[in-house]
C-alpha positions in Angstrom: 6.2 3.2 -22.3 9.5 4.8 -21.3 12.7 3.1 -20.2 14.2 4.5 -17.0 18.0 4.7 -17.0 19.5 5.3 -13.6 23.1 6.5 -13.6 23.7 7.2 -10.0 23.0 5.4 -6.7 21.0 8.4 -5.5 18.7 8.2 -8.6 18.3 4.5 -8.0 17.5 5.0 -4.2 14.9 7.7 -5.0 13.2 5.3 -7.5 13.3 2.5 -4.9 11.7 4.9 -2.3 9.0 6.0 -4.7 8.2 2.8 -6.5 8.8 0.0 -4.0 8.6 1.5 -0.5 6.1 4.3 -1.3 6.6 5.7 2.2 5.9 2.4 4.0 8.6 2.2 6.6 8.0 -1.5 7.1 10.1 -2.0 4.0 13.2 0.0 5.1 16.1 -2.4 4.4 19.4 -0.6 3.7 21.2 -3.7 2.5 18.4 -4.7 0.0 18.2 -1.1 -1.2 21.9 -0.9 -1.8 21.8 -4.3 -3.6 18.9 -3.2 -5.9 20.5 0.2 -6.5 23.7 -1.6 -7.7 21.6 -3.9 -10.0 19.8 -0.9 -11.5 22.9 1.4 -12.0 25.0 -1.5 -13.4 22.2 -2.5 -15.9 21.7 -5.9 -14.3 18.0 -4.9 -14.0 16.2 -2.7 -16.4 13.0 -0.8 -15.5 10.3 0.7 -17.7 7.2 2.7 -16.8 4.2 1.6 -18.9 1.1 3.6 -19.7 -2.1 2.2 -18.4 -4.7 1.2 -21.0 -8.3 2.1 -20.5 -9.8 -0.4 -18.0 -13.4 -1.1 -17.2 -14.3 -0.3 -13.5 -14.1 -3.3 -11.2 -17.3 -4.9 -10.1 -17.8 -5.3 -6.3 -17.5 -9.2 -6.5 -14.1 -8.9 -8.3 -12.8 -6.7 -5.5 -14.3 -8.5 -2.5 -12.8 -11.8 -3.6 -9.3 -10.6 -2.8 -10.0 -8.6 0.5 -6.6 -6.9 0.7 -5.7 -4.8 -2.4 -8.8 -6.1 -4.1 -9.0 -3.4 -6.8 -5.3 -3.4 -7.4 -5.2 -7.2 -7.9 -8.2 -7.0 -10.2 -6.4 -4.4 -12.3 -3.2 -6.5 -12.3 -5.3 -9.5 -13.6 -6.8 -7.3 -16.4 -3.3 -6.1 -17.4 -2.0 -9.6 -17.5 -5.0 -10.7 -19.6 -4.2 -7.8 -22.0 -0.7 -9.3 -22.3 -2.2 -12.6 -23.4 -2.5 -14.6 -20.2 -5.7 -16.6 -19.7 -7.8 -16.5 -16.5 -6.6 -20.0 -15.7 -2.9 -18.9 -15.9 -3.3 -16.1 -13.2 -3.2 -16.8 -9.5 -3.3 -14.6 -6.4 -1.1 -14.9 -3.3 0.7 -18.0 -4.7 4.1 -19.0 -3.2 7.1 -18.4 -5.4 10.8 -18.7 -4.6 10.3 -18.4 -0.9 7.9 -15.5 -0.9 4.4 -14.6 -2.0 3.8 -12.1 -4.8 0.3 -10.5 -4.9 -0.3 -11.9 -8.4 1.4 -14.8 -10.2 1.0 -15.6 -13.9 2.6 -18.4 -15.9 2.2 -19.6 -19.5 4.4 -21.3 -22.0 7.5 -21.1 -19.8 7.0 -17.3 -19.0 6.5 -16.2 -15.4 5.3 -12.7 -14.6 4.8 -11.6 -11.0 3.0 -8.5 -9.8 3.3 -6.5 -6.6 0.4 -4.2 -5.8 1.5 -1.0 -3.9 4.5 -1.1 -1.6 6.6 -4.2 -1.3 9.8 -5.6 0.2 12.7 -4.3 -1.8 14.6 -7.6 -1.9 11.7 -9.2 -3.8 12.8 -7.7 -7.1 16.2 -9.5 -7.2 14.8 -12.6 -5.6 11.9 -12.8 -8.0 13.9 -12.0 -11.2 16.3 -14.9 -10.3 13.5 -17.2 -11.5 10.9 -15.0 -13.2 10.8 -13.2 -16.6 9.2 -9.9 -15.4 8.2 -8.3 -12.1 5.6 -5.6 -12.2 4.9 -3.1 -9.5 1.6 -1.2 -9.6 1.8 1.9 -7.4 -1.0 4.2 -6.2 0.7 6.9 -8.2 0.5 10.6 -7.6 -2.4 12.2 -5.8 -4.1 8.9 -4.8 -6.8 10.9 -2.9 -8.2 12.4 -6.1 -11.7 11.3 -7.1 -11.0 9.4 -10.3 -10.8 5.7 -11.3 -7.9 3.9 -9.6 -6.3 2.9 -12.9 -6.1 6.5 -13.9 -4.0 7.3 -10.7 -1.8 4.2 -10.7 1.6 3.8 -12.2 2.9 0.6 -13.8 6.6 -0.3 -13.6 8.1 -3.4 -15.2 11.4 -4.8 -14.0 13.4 -7.2 -16.2 16.9 -8.8 -16.3 19.2 -6.3 -17.9 22.3 -7.0 -20.2 24.6 -7.4 -17.1 22.3 -9.6 -15.1 24.4 -12.8 -15.3 27.7 -11.2 -14.1 26.1 -9.0 -11.3 23.9 -11.8 -10.1 26.8 -14.3 -10.0 28.8 -11.8 -7.9 25.8 -11.2 -5.6 25.3 -15.0 -5.0 29.1 -15.4 -4.2 28.9 -12.6 -1.6 25.7 -14.1 -0.1 27.4 -17.5 0.1 30.5 -16.0 1.9 28.2 -14.3 4.3 26.2 -17.4 5.1 29.4 -19.4 5.7 30.3 -16.9 8.4 27.1 -17.7 10.4 27.7 -20.1 13.2 25.2 -22.7 14.3 25.1 -25.0 17.3 24.8 -27.8 14.7 28.2 -27.0 13.2 30.0 -29.0 15.9 27.9 -32.1 15.7 
């Protein structure tokens, strides 16, 4: 496990591109990327890269159950179970805070969310506002190589950093100001 300390906006934007967007242009969102870069460089969010433990190959029935990202979700479930979650505490594609993480795990007041492969950049701040950890499992380097998926993947863990409360409070204030500027036909009723 290694902690990633991002000093500059450029470093943070590179990490966002590599870990969250992973070349998927559907997730291009300059405002969300700027927001997350600020959270990362101002230590409102910390990020660690964890080493993958040895994992048994997925059985076909475990993969087929999830259709989309079946192997990745199965690996996420195994990693959560290695962290002490029980099978009954792990859910797939469950609604959370207005969105749907790929995997949701909750026990004893702890909430862990997992995104498999690329994801919407704004999910990290949104999810951390109510969760303890957000994991992102990437396809890693050289995903075309013939070797077990877990040996190619990378595992990143996002958590609230020491400056979360201050930066998140400022972020919410800015969002509230922006929302108040939006006009609606119902405003004059």
